[in-house]
N, CA, C and O atoms as a GROMACS GRO file, in nm:
protein
  260
    1MET      N    1  -2.108   0.393  -1.132
    1MET     CA    2  -2.000   0.363  -1.040
    1MET      C    3  -1.970   0.488  -0.958
    1MET      O    4  -1.961   0.597  -1.014
    2ALA      N    5  -1.954   0.472  -0.829
    2ALA     CA    6  -1.925   0.585  -0.742
    2ALA      C    7  -1.781   0.632  -0.761
    2ALA      O    8  -1.693   0.555  -0.800
    3SER      N    9  -1.759   0.758  -0.733
    3SER     CA   10  -1.624   0.813  -0.742
    3SER      C   11  -1.539   0.756  -0.630
    3SER      O   12  -1.590   0.733  -0.520
    4PRO      N   13  -1.408   0.733  -0.654
    4PRO     CA   14  -1.322   0.680  -0.549
    4PRO      C   15  -1.302   0.784  -0.440
    4PRO      O   16  -1.304   0.904  -0.467
    5ASN      N   17  -1.282   0.738  -0.318
    5ASN     CA   18  -1.256   0.826  -0.206
    5ASN      C   19  -1.106   0.840  -0.191
    5ASN      O   20  -1.039   0.750  -0.141
    6VAL      N   21  -1.051   0.953  -0.235
    6VAL     CA   22  -0.908   0.979  -0.227
    6VAL      C   23  -0.888   1.096  -0.133
    6VAL      O   24  -0.938   1.205  -0.158
    7GLU      N   25  -0.814   1.073  -0.024
    7GLU     CA   26  -0.789   1.177   0.072
    7GLU      C   27  -0.645   1.223   0.061
    7GLU      O   28  -0.559   1.150   0.014
    8GLY      N   29  -0.620   1.346   0.105
    8GLY     CA   30  -0.485   1.401   0.100
    8GLY      C   31  -0.464   1.476  -0.029
    8GLY      O   32  -0.556   1.494  -0.108
    9THR      N   33  -0.342   1.521  -0.049
    9THR     CA   34  -0.314   1.602  -0.167
    9THR      C   35  -0.230   1.531  -0.271
    9THR      O   36  -0.225   1.577  -0.386
   10SER      N   37  -0.165   1.421  -0.236
   10SER     CA   38  -0.079   1.355  -0.334
   10SER      C   39  -0.077   1.204  -0.316
   10SER      O   40   0.029   1.141  -0.319
   11ASN      N   41  -0.195   1.145  -0.297
   11ASN     CA   42  -0.200   1.001  -0.272
   11ASN      C   43  -0.170   0.917  -0.394
   11ASN      O   44  -0.111   0.810  -0.382
   12ALA      N   45  -0.210   0.963  -0.512
   12ALA     CA   46  -0.190   0.881  -0.630
   12ALA      C   47  -0.148   0.967  -0.748
   12ALA      O   48  -0.193   1.081  -0.763
   13THR      N   49  -0.063   0.912  -0.830
   13THR     CA   50  -0.019   0.980  -0.950
   13THR      C   51  -0.037   0.884  -1.067
   13THR      O   52   0.011   0.771  -1.061
   14ALA      N   53  -0.104   0.928  -1.171
   14ALA     CA   54  -0.120   0.846  -1.291
   14ALA      C   55  -0.041   0.911  -1.403
   14ALA      O   56  -0.049   1.032  -1.424
   15THR      N   57   0.034   0.830  -1.475
   15THR     CA   58   0.112   0.883  -1.586
   15THR      C   59   0.046   0.844  -1.717
   15THR      O   60  -0.019   0.740  -1.726
   16GLY      N   61   0.064   0.926  -1.818
   16GLY     CA   62   0.002   0.900  -1.947
   16GLY      C   63   0.100   0.838  -2.045
   16GLY      O   64   0.209   0.796  -2.007
   17GLY      N   65   0.060   0.832  -2.169
   17GLY     CA   66   0.145   0.774  -2.272
   17GLY      C   67   0.142   0.623  -2.270
   17GLY      O   68   0.045   0.563  -2.224
   18SER      N   69   0.247   0.562  -2.318
   18SER     CA   70   0.251   0.416  -2.328
   18SER      C   71   0.284   0.349  -2.195
   18SER      O   72   0.271   0.227  -2.182
   19GLN      N   73   0.325   0.426  -2.096
   19GLN     CA   74   0.361   0.370  -1.966
   19GLN      C   75   0.256   0.408  -1.862
   19GLN      O   76   0.282   0.490  -1.775
   20MET      N   77   0.137   0.347  -1.871
   20MET     CA   78   0.031   0.376  -1.776
   20MET      C   79   0.060   0.307  -1.643
   20MET      O   80   0.112   0.196  -1.640
   21GLY      N   81   0.027   0.375  -1.536
   21GLY     CA   82   0.047   0.315  -1.405
   21GLY      C   83   0.000   0.408  -1.296
   21GLY      O   84  -0.037   0.522  -1.323
   22VAL      N   85   0.000   0.360  -1.175
   22VAL     CA   86  -0.039   0.438  -1.060
   22VAL      C   87   0.068   0.424  -0.953
   22VAL      O   88   0.112   0.312  -0.923
   23VAL      N   89   0.110   0.534  -0.896
   23VAL     CA   90   0.205   0.534  -0.787
   23VAL      C   91   0.128   0.571  -0.662
   23VAL      O   92   0.062   0.675  -0.658
   24VAL      N   93   0.135   0.489  -0.559
   24VAL     CA   94   0.068   0.516  -0.433
   24VAL      C   95   0.176   0.550  -0.331
   24VAL      O   96   0.261   0.468  -0.299
   25GLY      N   97   0.171   0.671  -0.281
   25GLY     CA   98   0.272   0.716  -0.186
   25GLY      C   99   0.399   0.759  -0.257
   25GLY      O  100   0.445   0.693  -0.350
   26SER      N  101   0.455   0.868  -0.212
   26SER     CA  102   0.576   0.917  -0.276
   26SER      C  103   0.699   0.899  -0.187
   26SER      O  104   0.809   0.936  -0.227
   27SER      N  105   0.680   0.844  -0.067
   27SER     CA  106   0.794   0.814   0.020
   27SER      C  107   0.763   0.690   0.103
   27SER      O  108   0.647   0.649   0.114
   28THR      N  109   0.866   0.630   0.162
   28THR     CA  110   0.847   0.508   0.239
   28THR      C  111   0.782   0.533   0.374
   28THR      O  112   0.746   0.438   0.443
   29THR      N  113   0.767   0.660   0.413
   29THR     CA  114   0.704   0.689   0.543
   29THR      C  115   0.554   0.712   0.530
   29THR      O  116   0.485   0.715   0.632
   30GLU      N  117   0.503   0.727   0.408
   30GLU     CA  118   0.359   0.739   0.391
   30GLU      C  119   0.296   0.604   0.420
   30GLU      O  120   0.359   0.500   0.402
   31THR      N  121   0.171   0.605   0.466
   31THR     CA  122   0.109   0.481   0.510
   31THR      C  123   0.004   0.432   0.412
   31THR      O  124  -0.052   0.508   0.334
   32LEU      N  125  -0.022   0.301   0.419
   32LEU     CA  126  -0.119   0.236   0.332
   32LEU      C  127  -0.185   0.124   0.411
   32LEU      O  128  -0.118   0.049   0.481
   33GLY      N  129  -0.318   0.114   0.400
   33GLY     CA  130  -0.391   0.007   0.467
   33GLY      C  131  -0.506  -0.036   0.378
   33GLY      O  132  -0.558   0.044   0.300
   34PHE      N  133  -0.547  -0.160   0.388
   34PHE     CA  134  -0.655  -0.215   0.308
   34PHE      C  135  -0.768  -0.262   0.398
   34PHE      O  136  -0.745  -0.303   0.511
   35TYR      N  137  -0.890  -0.256   0.346
   35TYR     CA  138  -1.008  -0.311   0.414
   35TYR      C  139  -1.026  -0.256   0.554
   35TYR      O  140  -1.058  -0.330   0.647
   36GLY      N  141  -1.006  -0.127   0.570
   36GLY     CA  142  -1.028  -0.061   0.699
   36GLY      C  143  -0.914  -0.073   0.798
   36GLY      O  144  -0.925  -0.023   0.910
   37ALA      N  145  -0.806  -0.138   0.760
   37ALA     CA  146  -0.691  -0.149   0.850
   37ALA      C  147  -0.623  -0.014   0.862
   37ALA      O  148  -0.622   0.064   0.768
   38THR      N  149  -0.566   0.012   0.978
   38THR     CA  150  -0.487   0.134   0.998
   38THR      C  151  -0.367   0.127   0.906
   38THR      O  152  -0.300   0.024   0.897
   39GLY      N  153  -0.338   0.236   0.838
   39GLY     CA  154  -0.226   0.238   0.745
   39GLY      C  155  -0.092   0.218   0.814
   39GLY      O  156  -0.072   0.263   0.927
   40VAL      N  157  -0.002   0.152   0.746
   40VAL     CA  158   0.134   0.130   0.795
   40VAL      C  159   0.232   0.179   0.690
   40VAL      O  160   0.200   0.182   0.571
   41ALA      N  161   0.352   0.215   0.734
   41ALA     CA  162   0.458   0.256   0.641
   41ALA      C  163   0.505   0.134   0.562
   41ALA      O  164   0.469   0.021   0.595
   42LYS      N  165   0.584   0.157   0.459
   42LYS     CA  166   0.634   0.049   0.374
   42LYS      C  167   0.697  -0.061   0.459
   42LYS      O  168   0.783  -0.035   0.544
   43GLN      N  169   0.654  -0.183   0.435
   43GLN     CA  170   0.704  -0.298   0.508
   43GLN      C  171   0.832  -0.350   0.444
   43GLN      O  172   0.848  -0.341   0.322
   44SER      N  173   0.923  -0.402   0.524
   44SER     CA  174   1.048  -0.459   0.474
   44SER      C  175   1.043  -0.610   0.489
   44SER      O  176   1.006  -0.662   0.594
   45SER      N  177   1.081  -0.680   0.384
   45SER     CA  178   1.085  -0.826   0.392
   45SER      C  179   1.226  -0.876   0.424
   45SER      O  180   1.249  -0.997   0.426
   46THR      N  181   1.319  -0.786   0.449
   46THR     CA  182   1.455  -0.825   0.484
   46THR      C  183   1.453  -0.909   0.611
   46THR      O  184   1.400  -0.865   0.713
   47GLY      N  185   1.508  -1.024   0.606
   47GLY     CA  186   1.514  -1.112   0.721
   47GLY      C  187   1.393  -1.202   0.736
   47GLY      O  188   1.392  -1.289   0.824
   48VAL      N  189   1.290  -1.185   0.653
   48VAL     CA  190   1.172  -1.271   0.661
   48VAL      C  191   1.205  -1.400   0.586
   48VAL      O  192   1.227  -1.400   0.465
   49THR      N  193   1.207  -1.509   0.661
   49THR     CA  194   1.248  -1.637   0.600
   49THR      C  195   1.142  -1.744   0.613
   49THR      O  196   1.164  -1.858   0.573
   50THR      N  197   1.026  -1.710   0.668
   50THR     CA  198   0.921  -1.810   0.687
   50THR      C  199   0.790  -1.762   0.627
   50THR      O  200   0.769  -1.643   0.605
   51VAL      N  201   0.703  -1.856   0.601
   51VAL     CA  202   0.568  -1.822   0.555
   51VAL      C  203   0.498  -1.739   0.660
   51VAL      O  204   0.426  -1.645   0.627
   52ALA      N  205   0.518  -1.771   0.786
   52ALA     CA  206   0.456  -1.694   0.895
   52ALA      C  207   0.502  -1.548   0.891
   52ALA      O  208   0.424  -1.458   0.921
   53GLY      N  209   0.626  -1.526   0.855
   53GLY     CA  210   0.677  -1.389   0.845
   53GLY      C  211   0.610  -1.312   0.733
   53GLY      O  212   0.577  -1.194   0.750
   54VAL      N  213   0.590  -1.376   0.620
   54VAL     CA  214   0.521  -1.314   0.508
   54VAL      C  215   0.376  -1.284   0.545
   54VAL      O  216   0.324  -1.177   0.513
   55ILE      N  217   0.311  -1.378   0.612
   55ILE     CA  218   0.173  -1.357   0.656
   55ILE      C  219   0.165  -1.238   0.751
   55ILE      O  220   0.071  -1.159   0.743
   56ALA      N  221   0.261  -1.224   0.840
   56ALA     CA  222   0.262  -1.110   0.933
   56ALA      C  223   0.270  -0.977   0.857
   56ALA      O  224   0.203  -0.881   0.894
   57LEU      N  225   0.352  -0.972   0.752
   57LEU     CA  226   0.361  -0.852   0.670
   57LEU      C  227   0.227  -0.821   0.603
   57LEU      O  228   0.185  -0.705   0.599
   58LEU      N  229   0.162  -0.923   0.549
   58LEU     CA  230   0.032  -0.904   0.484
   58LEU      C  231  -0.075  -0.865   0.584
   58LEU      O  232  -0.164  -0.787   0.552
   59GLN      N  233  -0.068  -0.919   0.706
   59GLN     CA  234  -0.164  -0.882   0.810
   59GLN      C  235  -0.151  -0.735   0.848
   59GLN      O  236  -0.251  -0.668   0.871
   60ALA      N  237  -0.028  -0.685   0.855
   60ALA     CA  238  -0.005  -0.546   0.889
   60ALA      C  239  -0.072  -0.452   0.790
   60ALA      O  240  -0.117  -0.344   0.827
   61LEU      N  241  -0.079  -0.493   0.663
   61LEU     CA  242  -0.144  -0.414   0.560
   61LEU      C  243  -0.296  -0.432   0.558
   61LEU      O  244  -0.368  -0.351   0.499
   62GLY      N  245  -0.343  -0.537   0.621
   62GLY     CA  246  -0.487  -0.566   0.621
   62GLY      C  247  -0.529  -0.654   0.506
   62GLY      O  248  -0.649  -0.666   0.479
   63LEU      N  249  -0.434  -0.717   0.438
   63LEU     CA  250  -0.467  -0.800   0.322
   63LEU      C  251  -0.510  -0.942   0.360
   63LEU      O  252  -0.583  -1.007   0.285
   64VAL      N  253  -0.466  -0.989   0.476
   64VAL     CA  254  -0.512  -1.118   0.527
   64VAL      C  255  -0.539  -1.102   0.676
   64VAL      O  256  -0.487  -1.011   0.741
   65SER      N  257  -0.623  -1.192   0.728
   65SER     CA  258  -0.652  -1.185   0.873
   65SER      C  259  -0.613  -1.313   0.941
   65SER      O  260  -0.630  -1.327   1.062
   0.00000   0.00000   0.00000
């Protein structure tokens, strides 16, 4: 298996012990994108009341097209 491509200095943090997990981004202004999409800052679902609104949020992340 190839090594993951992690760029930057603090993209992911893994904690040990019984509480294993990964934190991606340490602030809401850091960006994240999937499948080659340009990264976007944390999305807010406040005011999203339709399926189309949820789809738009997922599209911004690159999770659906």
